[in-house]
C-alpha positions in Angstrom: -11.1 -65.0 -144.2 -13.6 -65.4 -141.3 -16.5 -63.0 -141.4 -16.3 -62.7 -145.2 -18.9 -63.8 -147.8 -18.9 -63.7 -151.6 -21.8 -63.3 -154.0 -21.3 -64.0 -157.7 -24.0 -62.2 -159.7 -23.2 -64.0 -162.8 -20.6 -66.4 -164.4 -20.3 -66.1 -168.2 -18.4 -68.1 -170.8 -14.7 -68.2 -169.9 -15.3 -67.1 -166.3 -15.5 -70.4 -164.7 -15.0 -71.4 -161.0 -11.3 -71.1 -161.2 -11.4 -67.4 -162.3 -14.0 -66.5 -159.6 -11.9 -68.3 -157.0 -8.8 -66.5 -158.1 -10.5 -63.1 -158.1 -11.8 -63.7 -154.6 -8.3 -64.8 -153.4 -6.7 -61.8 -155.0 -9.2 -59.3 -153.5 -8.7 -60.8 -150.0 -4.9 -60.6 -150.3 -5.1 -57.1 -151.7 -7.2 -55.8 -149.0 -7.1 -57.7 -145.7 -9.6 -56.4 -143.2 -9.0 -56.9 -139.4 -11.5 -59.4 -138.1 -12.9 -57.0 -135.6 -13.4 -54.2 -138.2 -17.1 -53.1 -138.7 -16.4 -51.0 -141.6 -18.6 -51.8 -144.7 -16.9 -52.3 -148.0 -17.6 -53.8 -151.4 -15.0 -55.4 -153.7 -15.9 -55.1 -157.3 -14.3 -57.3 -159.8 -14.8 -56.6 -163.4 -14.2 -59.9 -165.1 -14.2 -58.4 -168.5 -10.6 -56.7 -167.9 -10.0 -58.5 -164.7 -9.6 -55.5 -162.6 -10.4 -55.3 -158.9 -11.9 -52.3 -157.1 -12.6 -52.0 -153.5 -15.1 -49.4 -152.3 -15.8 -48.5 -148.6 -19.1 -46.6 -148.0 -17.4 -44.0 -145.8 -14.1 -43.8 -147.6 -12.8 -43.6 -151.2 -11.8 -46.4 -153.5 -9.1 -47.8 -151.3 -7.3 -50.3 -153.6 -7.2 -51.6 -157.2 -5.4 -54.2 -159.0 -5.3 -56.1 -162.3 -5.7 -59.8 -163.0 -4.8 -61.6 -166.1 -6.8 -64.7 -167.1 -10.1 -65.0 -169.1 -12.5 -62.5 -170.2 -16.2 -62.0 -169.2 -18.8 -59.2 -169.0 -20.0 -60.4 -165.6 -19.5 -58.5 -162.3 -18.6 -60.1 -159.0 -19.4 -58.6 -155.6 -17.4 -59.6 -152.6 -18.2 -58.5 -149.0 -16.4 -58.0 -145.8 -17.8 -58.2 -142.4 -21.5 -58.6 -142.5 -22.0 -56.8 -145.8 -23.9 -59.7 -147.5 -26.1 -59.5 -150.6 -29.0 -58.3 -148.7 -26.9 -55.4 -147.3 -25.7 -54.5 -150.9 -29.4 -54.3 -152.0 -30.6 -52.2 -149.0 -27.5 -50.0 -148.1 -27.9 -46.8 -150.1 -25.0 -44.6 -151.4 -24.7 -41.5 -153.2 -22.5 -41.3 -156.2 -21.1 -38.3 -157.9 -18.9 -38.0 -161.1 -18.6 -35.9 -164.3 -16.3 -36.0 -167.4 -15.9 -33.6 -170.3 -15.5 -35.6 -173.4 -16.9 -35.4 -176.9 -20.1 -37.3 -177.4 -21.0 -37.4 -181.1 -24.8 -38.5 -180.6 -26.0 -37.5 -177.2 -29.5 -38.6 -177.9 -28.3 -42.2 -178.6 -26.1 -42.0 -175.5 -29.0 -40.9 -173.4 -31.1 -43.9 -174.7 -28.2 -46.3 -174.0 -28.0 -45.2 -170.3 -31.8 -45.4 -169.9 -31.9 -48.8 -171.3 -29.2 -50.0 -168.8 -30.7 -48.3 -165.8 -34.3 -49.4 -166.4 -34.1 -52.4 -164.1 -31.9 -50.6 -161.5 -33.1 -48.6 -158.5 -31.4 -45.4 -159.3 -32.6 -41.9 -158.4 -30.8 -38.6 -159.3 -29.7 -36.3 -162.0 -27.7 -37.6 -165.1 -27.2 -35.1 -167.8 -25.4 -35.7 -171.2 -24.7 -33.5 -174.1 -22.0 -33.0 -176.8 -19.5 -31.9 -174.0 -19.9 -34.9 -171.7 -21.7 -36.2 -168.7 -22.5 -34.8 -165.2 -24.2 -37.2 -162.7 -25.3 -37.2 -159.0 -27.5 -40.2 -158.1 -28.4 -42.5 -155.2 -29.4 -46.1 -155.0 -28.6 -49.5 -153.3 -24.8 -50.0 -153.3 -25.2 -53.0 -155.7 -27.2 -51.0 -158.3 -25.3 -47.7 -157.8 -21.8 -49.5 -158.4 -23.0 -51.6 -161.3 -23.8 -48.5 -163.2 -20.2 -47.1 -162.4 -18.7 -50.3 -163.7 -20.8 -50.4 -166.8 -19.9 -46.9 -167.6 -16.2 -47.5 -167.1 -16.2 -50.1 -169.8 -16.4 -47.2 -172.2 -12.8 -46.0 -172.8 -14.2 -42.4 -172.7 -15.0 -42.8 -169.1 -12.6 -45.6 -168.0 -10.4 -43.4 -165.8 -13.1 -41.0 -164.5 -13.0 -40.0 -160.9 -16.1 -41.4 -159.1 -17.0 -40.2 -155.6 -19.1 -42.3 -153.3 -20.5 -41.4 -150.0 -23.1 -42.9 -147.7 -26.7 -42.0 -147.9 -28.6 -41.1 -144.7 -32.0 -42.6 -145.2 -32.7 -44.3 -148.4 -32.6 -42.2 -151.6 -31.0 -38.7 -151.5 -33.1 -37.7 -154.7 -36.9 -38.0 -155.2 -36.6 -39.7 -158.8 -34.3 -40.2 -161.8 -33.8 -37.3 -164.4 -31.8 -38.8 -167.2 -31.9 -36.6 -170.3 -30.1 -34.4 -172.7 -29.2 -30.9 -171.2 -27.6 -28.0 -173.3 -25.4 -27.1 -170.3 -24.0 -29.5 -167.9 -23.9 -26.8 -165.3 -26.1 -23.6 -165.4 -24.3 -20.5 -166.2 -25.7 -17.1 -167.7 -25.3 -17.4 -171.3 -24.7 -21.0 -171.3 -21.4 -23.0 -171.6 -21.9 -24.9 -174.9 -19.5 -22.2 -176.5 -16.8 -22.9 -174.1 -13.7 -25.0 -175.1 -14.3 -27.4 -172.2 -12.8 -30.3 -174.1 -9.4 -28.8 -174.1 -7.9 -29.5 -170.7 -5.1 -27.0 -171.4 -7.7 -24.1 -171.3 -9.0 -25.3 -168.0 -7.2 -24.7 -164.7 -4.4 -26.9 -163.5 -5.8 -29.5 -161.2 -4.2 -29.9 -157.8 -4.3 -33.4 -156.0 -5.8 -32.9 -152.3 -2.3 -33.2 -150.8 -0.9 -30.6 -153.0 -3.7 -28.2 -152.4 -3.3 -28.5 -148.6 0.4 -27.8 -148.9 -0.4 -24.6 -150.9 -3.1 -23.5 -148.3 -0.8 -24.2 -145.4 2.0 -22.1 -147.0 -0.3 -19.2 -148.0 -2.0 -19.1 -144.4 1.4 -19.2 -142.7 2.4 -16.2 -144.7 -0.7 -14.4 -144.1 -0.5 -14.9 -140.4 3.2 -13.8 -140.4 2.1 -10.6 -142.2 -0.4 -9.6 -139.4 -3.3 -11.3 -141.5 -3.0 -8.8 -144.2 -3.9 -11.1 -147.2 -1.2 -11.3 -149.8 -2.4 -10.6 -153.3 0.1 -13.0 -155.0 -2.5 -15.8 -154.0 -6.3 -15.6 -154.2 -8.3 -18.4 -152.7 -11.5 -18.3 -154.6 -14.7 -20.0 -153.4 -16.6 -20.8 -156.7 -19.8 -21.8 -154.9 -22.9 -19.9 -153.5 -22.8 -17.7 -150.5 -25.1 -20.1 -148.5 -22.6 -23.0 -149.1 -19.9 -21.0 -147.6 -22.1 -20.3 -144.5 -21.8 -23.8 -143.2 -18.3 -24.6 -144.4 -15.3 -23.4 -146.4 -11.5 -23.2 -146.5 -9.6 -21.0 -144.1 -8.9 -17.8 -145.7 -11.6 -17.9 -148.4 -14.0 -15.0 -148.6 -17.7 -15.4 -148.7 -18.9 -15.3 -152.3 -21.8 -12.9 -152.5 -23.7 -15.0 -155.0 -27.0 -16.9 -154.4 -26.8 -19.0 -157.7 -23.8 -20.1 -159.7 -25.7 -19.0 -162.8 -24.9 -15.4 -161.9 -21.3 -15.7 -161.1 -19.1 -13.0 -162.5 -15.8 -13.0 -160.6 -13.2 -11.4 -162.8 -15.7 -10.1 -165.2 -16.9 -7.0 -163.6 -16.1 -3.7 -165.4 -15.8 -1.9 -161.9 -13.1 -2.1 -159.4 -15.2 -3.1 -156.5 -13.0 -5.5 -154.5 -15.8 -5.9 -152.0 -18.1 -7.9 -154.5 -15.4 -9.2 -156.9 -12.2 -10.5 -155.2 -10.4 -10.7 -158.7 -10.9 -7.0 -159.2 -7.5 -5.1 -159.6 -5.7 -8.5 -159.6 -2.5 -8.8 -161.6 -3.6 -11.5 -164.1 -0.1 -12.6 -165.0 1.4 -12.9 -161.6 -1.4 -13.9 -159.3 -2.1 -17.5 -158.5 -5.9 -18.1 -158.4 -6.7 -21.1 -156.3 -10.3 -22.2 -157.1 -12.6 -24.7 -155.3 -16.1 -26.0 -155.3 -18.0 -29.0 -154.0 -17.1 -31.6 -156.7 -14.9 -29.8 -159.3 -17.2 -29.2 -162.2 -18.0 -25.5 -161.6 -14.2 -24.7 -161.3 -13.5 -26.5 -164.5 -16.2 -24.5 -166.3 -15.4 -21.1 -164.7 -11.6 -21.5 -164.9 -12.1 -21.7 -168.7 -13.9 -18.4 -168.6 -11.2 -16.9 -166.5 -8.6 -18.1 -168.9 -10.3 -16.4 -171.8 -10.2 -13.1 -169.6 -6.4 -13.4 -169.5 -5.8 -14.9 -166.2 -2.7 -17.1 -166.3 -2.0 -18.9 -163.1 -5.3 -20.8 -162.5 -5.5 -23.8 -160.2 -8.3 -26.0 -159.1 -8.8 -28.7 -156.4 -9.1 -31.9 -158.2 -12.4 -33.6 -157.2 -13.5 -30.5 -155.3 -14.0 -30.4 -151.5 -15.6 -33.9 -151.1 -12.4 -35.4 -152.6 -10.2 -33.3 -150.4 -12.1 -34.3 -147.2 -11.9 -37.9 -148.1 -8.1 -37.8 -148.5 -7.0 -35.0 -146.2 -9.8 -34.8 -143.6 -10.8 -31.2 -142.3 -7.3 -29.8 -142.4 -7.5 -26.2 -143.5 -11.3 -26.7 -143.7 -14.0 -25.0 -141.4 -17.4 -26.5 -140.7 -19.4 -28.9 -143.0 -19.9 -29.4 -146.7 -23.1 -28.3 -148.4 -24.4 -31.0 -150.8 -27.3 -30.7 -153.4 -29.3 -33.6 -152.3 -31.8 -34.5 -149.4 -28.8 -34.7 -147.0 -28.0 -30.9 -147.4 -25.1 -30.9 -145.1 -22.2 -33.4 -144.4 -19.5 -33.3 -141.8 -15.9 -34.2 -142.8 -16.4 -37.6 -140.9 -18.9 -38.5 -143.5 -15.9 -38.6 -146.0 -13.1 -39.6 -143.7 -14.2 -41.5 -140.5 -13.1 -40.0 -137.2 -12.6 -36.6 -138.6 -13.8 -33.8 -136.3 -15.6 -30.6 -137.6 -13.3 -27.7 -137.1 -14.7 -24.4 -136.0 -12.2 -21.7 -135.7 -12.5 -19.2 -132.9 -11.8 -16.4 -135.3 -14.7 -17.4 -137.5 -17.2 -17.0 -134.8 -16.0 -13.6 -133.0 -17.5 -11.1 -135.3 -21.3 -10.8 -135.4 -20.9 -9.5 -139.0 -19.5 -12.8 -140.1 -22.4 -14.9 -141.5 -20.6 -18.3 -140.9 -22.7 -20.6 -138.6 -25.1 -17.7 -137.9 -28.9 -17.7 -137.5 -30.5 -15.9 -140.6 -33.0 -14.3 -138.3 -31.4 -13.3 -135.0 -27.8 -13.6 -135.8 -26.9 -16.1 -133.0 -24.5 -19.1 -133.6 -26.5 -22.1 -134.8 -26.0 -25.5 -133.0 -26.4 -27.4 -136.4 -24.6 -26.6 -139.7 -27.6 -27.5 -141.9 -30.1 -25.3 -143.8 -33.8 -25.5 -143.8 -36.4 -24.1 -146.4 -38.9 -21.5 -145.3 -42.2 -23.1 -144.3 -43.8 -20.7 -146.5 -44.0 -22.4 -150.0 -44.0 -19.3 -152.0 -40.8 -18.2 -150.3 -39.0 -21.4 -149.8 -35.8 -19.6 -148.9 -32.9 -21.9 -147.9 -31.5 -20.4 -144.6 -29.7 -21.3 -141.4 -31.9 -21.0 -138.2 -31.3 -21.5 -134.5 -33.7 -23.7 -132.6 -35.5 -20.9 -130.9 -36.3 -19.0 -134.1 -37.4 -22.2 -135.7 -40.1 -22.4 -132.9 -41.0 -18.7 -132.6 -41.2 -18.2 -136.4 -42.9 -21.6 -137.0 -40.1 -22.6 -139.5 -40.4 -19.4 -141.5 -37.5 -17.0 -142.3 -39.4 -13.7 -141.3 -42.6 -12.3 -139.8 -44.3 -11.8 -143.2 -44.0 -15.5 -144.0 -45.8 -16.6 -140.8 -49.2 -15.4 -142.2 -48.5 -16.7 -145.8 -51.6 -18.7 -147.2 -49.6 -21.6 -148.3 -47.8 -22.5 -145.0 -46.2 -26.0 -144.5 -45.7 -27.7 -141.0 -42.4 -27.2 -139.2 -40.1 -30.0 -140.0 -37.8 -31.6 -137.4 -34.3 -33.1 -137.7 -33.3 -34.1 -141.3 -36.7 -34.1 -142.9 -37.2 -32.3 -146.2 -40.5 -30.8 -147.5 -42.7 -32.9 -149.8 -45.0 -31.7 -152.6 -47.6 -29.0 -151.4 -50.7 -31.2 -152.3 -49.5 -33.5 -149.5 -49.9 -30.9 -146.9 -53.0 -29.2 -148.6 -54.7 -32.8 -148.4 -53.8 -33.2 -144.8 -55.2 -29.8 -143.9 -58.4 -30.6 -145.7 -58.8 -33.9 -143.9 -58.3 -32.2 -140.6 -60.9 -29.6 -141.3 
């Protein structure tokens, strides 16, 4: 037990010292941590249903158990190895989850969430409507996980997959946006008309281990057939092209889509295989293996493909982030693009000691956009996008260090002379509001 500390945030009626001591003892027995380990973890004990959950900031929920005695609505935080109460309040994490479930009164649900979060330090996007919830937010570990535990007390969200990763430097989002939104993800024509609440219409979810087996089998067959991709399996990247440019699964073609809203795989009336990998595909015999960052885009789009007659649809449960946390970078190339201030995360951010894999075959062709500078086409040293310094362009692009310097953070020659030019940012900085740079320029003059 040496090196461990306990912080009880509250002790309600029926949750006396005996219950607290039992919870701590059970948590320590469930998840012993070597005395020399420096990994940071939090053990969450919900005394309402007497369940124990252990979260590690660089790993997934590593264990859970049920305890039997008294009931309480209070929450207990235990910490291993220098993760004290002050760390729980200052160590920031990023949390992602979604759930398709019927919500009768979304306005009341939004108000309920706002009421709970009013005293918590949470920034991010939390959207609710009649079809469910979609959330990505950051905050101190203590506040971030309290929201998760509060939400899981609701039977509609009790078994929801929640993904947690470590923030880089404080909040990953500028502010909290919690509101009703007609579509949980943006797609042309909206998604409110789709039968998303029926899991039988959505694609069959594959666990990360099963997904890995499928990919390994498909890639072995492709290699044996002189790299002529077999049409019985289609690996479909349901993301944007710029996401693919810094990381993707082996064998996945780059999606020529700049915004998920305009995705139209399997919907085109033409037979242009170059732009639509599902063109000319046998809808009854071909296995479509779909993946995206966290899973929600695949669930939505698989429903559309099902309506188009595609029979064998499979998605990666929890998306790439869940896969990397469980399987590491096996069959994966590069980093993962994320929609927060971090922009790009290596596999090691999800599974410690994982190495970024860069296949030689990915870098041979100059026509292959993976890990290539948008301006000169050279291989970039860092798999991380930047925004064009021209505010009125703001293009998200990959750029080598030489071009960043020569083009002053811009994506092209024309942008260099733009009237609203922002300074060149270094390392992992993100641009702030324009008025900040405008005011600085005024003071300098």
